[in-house]
Every structure is written in C-alpha cells, then in structure tokens.
C-alpha positions as CSV (number, residue, x, y, z in Angstrom):
1,M,39.0,5.2,-8.3
2,K,38.8,1.5,-8.8
3,V,37.5,-0.7,-5.9
4,N,39.9,-3.4,-5.0
5,Q,38.8,-6.6,-6.7
6,E,39.0,-8.6,-3.5
7,L,36.7,-6.1,-1.7
8,L,34.3,-6.1,-4.7
9,E,34.1,-9.9,-4.4
10,I,33.0,-9.6,-0.8
11,L,30.6,-6.7,-1.0
12,R,26.9,-7.4,-1.6
13,C,23.8,-5.4,-2.0
14,P,22.3,-5.2,1.5
15,A,18.7,-5.3,0.1
16,C,19.2,-8.5,-1.9
17,V,21.8,-10.5,0.0
18,K,19.4,-12.6,2.0
19,E,17.4,-13.9,-1.0
20,K,19.7,-13.4,-4.0
21,P,23.5,-13.2,-4.7
22,G,23.3,-9.3,-4.6
23,L,26.5,-9.0,-6.7
24,L,27.8,-5.5,-7.2
25,E,29.4,-4.2,-10.4
26,Q,31.4,-1.0,-10.4
27,V,30.3,1.5,-13.0
28,R,31.5,5.1,-13.9
29,E,34.4,4.6,-11.4
30,V,32.3,5.8,-8.4
31,W,29.2,3.7,-8.4
32,L,28.3,0.1,-7.4
33,V,25.2,-1.3,-9.1
34,C,23.4,-4.4,-7.9
35,T,23.1,-6.9,-10.7
36,D,19.9,-8.3,-9.2
37,C,17.8,-5.3,-8.2
38,G,19.4,-2.3,-9.9
39,R,20.0,-0.3,-6.8
40,K,23.0,2.1,-7.2
41,Y,25.3,2.8,-4.3
42,P,27.8,5.7,-4.5
43,I,31.4,5.6,-3.6
44,V,32.2,8.7,-1.6
45,E,35.8,9.6,-0.7
46,E,36.8,6.0,-1.6
47,I,34.1,4.5,0.8
48,P,31.1,2.5,-0.7
49,V,27.9,3.9,0.9
50,L,25.9,0.6,1.1
51,L,22.7,2.0,2.7
52,I,19.5,0.6,1.3
53,S,17.9,4.0,1.3
54,E,20.9,5.4,-0.7
55,G,20.7,2.6,-3.2
56,E,16.9,3.1,-3.6
57,R,17.4,6.8,-4.1
58,W,19.3,6.2,-7.4
59,R,17.5,3.0,-8.5
60,A,15.4,4.6,-11.3
61,L,18.2,6.7,-12.7
62,P,19.9,5.2,-15.8
63,V,23.6,4.4,-15.2
64,E,24.7,6.9,-17.8
65,D,22.9,9.7,-15.9
66,L,24.5,9.0,-12.5
67,P,26.4,12.1,-11.3
68,V,30.2,11.9,-11.2
69,P,31.3,12.6,-8.6
70,P,28.3,11.4,-6.6
71,P,26.9,13.8,-4.0
72,R,27.2,13.0,-0.3
73,P,24.4,10.8,1.1
74,E,21.5,12.7,2.6
C-alpha cells in the first residue's frame, strides 16, 4: 500500500515538526520513518498511526526487522 505522494509531502513526524522538518519516508510499504529522529510509524488499514508513543515504540528496531504487516497500536 503506497501512501499518496501528496499526503506524504504533508505528513510530518509529530515529535520533530516544531524544531526540525520531520520528513517521513515510506519503507516496507506499511511504515513511515522520520528522517530526523528515526521514529517509525505503522500504517494500519491504510491509516498512518502518527502517535509519538507508537513511533518511539519502534525507534530502536532496524528497518529491515519491522513487522509486515504491522501490529495494531497498543
């Protein structure tokens, strides 16, 4: 599931957006990764889950180890 390019240009990492660009890059089809801080946000049922707590939960996990499909947020 590819995020619409127009939407991807608008979306920003909620943890970084006040101080940095917070640009998000789509990886593994169902994840958005912040290019500034490395937080990883899942896309669940075609909806990006941009909760800071969710991004922090996956931050230390390497991109190649992210689960596909991602689990539902806790």
